[in-house]
N, C-alpha and C positions, 0 to 999 in steps of 0.2 A: 503495500501499499503505501501510496505518492507520502511521505512526509509534510505535502504542505494540501492536506487535500481536505475535502470541505469533514469531512470524520472524522478527520484531526484535530483539527482548528477550530470543532465543532464540542467535542468528548474535554481538549485537552481546557475547554474553558468554562465546562458544565459545573465542578462544582465549587469555581466563585458564582455561577447564574445558581446554585444551588445554596449560597451562604444568602445572596441578595432574595430569594424568596423568605425563606425561613424569615431575616432580618424582614426584613420588611411586612410579610404576614404577621410578621409577631407588632409589629407597632402597630398594621390597623386594627386586630384584634386586643391591643390592649389600652386602645383610646373607651374600650364597654365595661374593664375592668381597673382601671383608674385616670382621675381625675387631676389633671394638672393644666388647667385653664380653659379659654376659650379653644385659643388656637389648639391645644392637642386638642378639642370635644370638636371642633368644627372642622376643622382641613389636615388633620395627619390621613385620618381611613381617608381619604375623599384624593387624596396623595400620594397611600399609600397598597389603594386597593386596584387601581387603574392597572398601576407598576405589575403587583406580583399579579392576578392574574394572567401582563401580557407574560411575563417567564412561564409560565406555567402553561397555560393556553400554544407555545408557540416549542415546550421541552424543551427548554435550552436548559436546564437543569437539570441531565440526562443522556443517556448515552445514543449518542447520532440515530437516529429512524428514518425510514424512508418508507413512510403512506402518505397512505388519499388523506392522513388527516394534518399534516405535515410541510404533505405538497398544496396545500387550500390556507393553513396562516401561516403563508411569508409574511417576510418580514411589516413589508409596507402591507398590507391586506387588512394584518391583525392591527395594526393602528389607524387605519384609516376605521375600523368596524371597535374599534374599542370611544375610539369618540365616537363617532355616532348614536351610541351606546352609553352615555353618560352626556354628549349634547342631549339626545331625546331624555334623559332623565330633566334636568334640568329646565327644558321646555317644559315638562310636565308639571314641572313642581311652579310654574310660573304662571302654568293657566290652569292650580291647584286641579288637578289631577286626582293626586292624592294629599294625602298629606305631611307635605313637609313645609320648610320655606326656602323658595329661594332666592342666592344668592349667586349675586354675577361673581363674585370669589372664587369660588367653585372651579368655574372653570378652569379658571388660573393652575388653581391646587389639581387640577385630572391630568393635567398635560406636563408639572412641575417634572416628576419623575419619568410620564411613561418616557414622554418626546427626549429626553438625556439617553438613556437606557435604549428606546427605537432605532436611534443612530449608533447608537455603542454594537447593538446587535447586528444595521445593518454595515456597520463598516469589520465584525471579523462575519458576516456572510455571506460566501465566496462567488457564491451565486446570486448574491442579489434579490 
């Protein structure tokens, strides 16, 4: 196998993605368990949630796999889907579709970690 093949690159960085997944998921879940103030309660889950799910959906935390799931969830497609879902959630809050508070700062929170992770993934993903 080629030392710079997509499989080797993916597998080389998988442990780091796994650590990021655990840290982000832990932070997101901790917002329910620990009260560290308004920013913590209001934005940290909005920042960490899409980011940890991006790692999860892309399968970045595990060994390389080439299947229908990984071929569908390319970096760009995953980012677009996640942004659409996040922005739809905020739009539903704006129109009071369900009991939640609309906050324009949530839109920034969604992309604050998600976009940097996408850029790192794009850089590491040889196939783009």
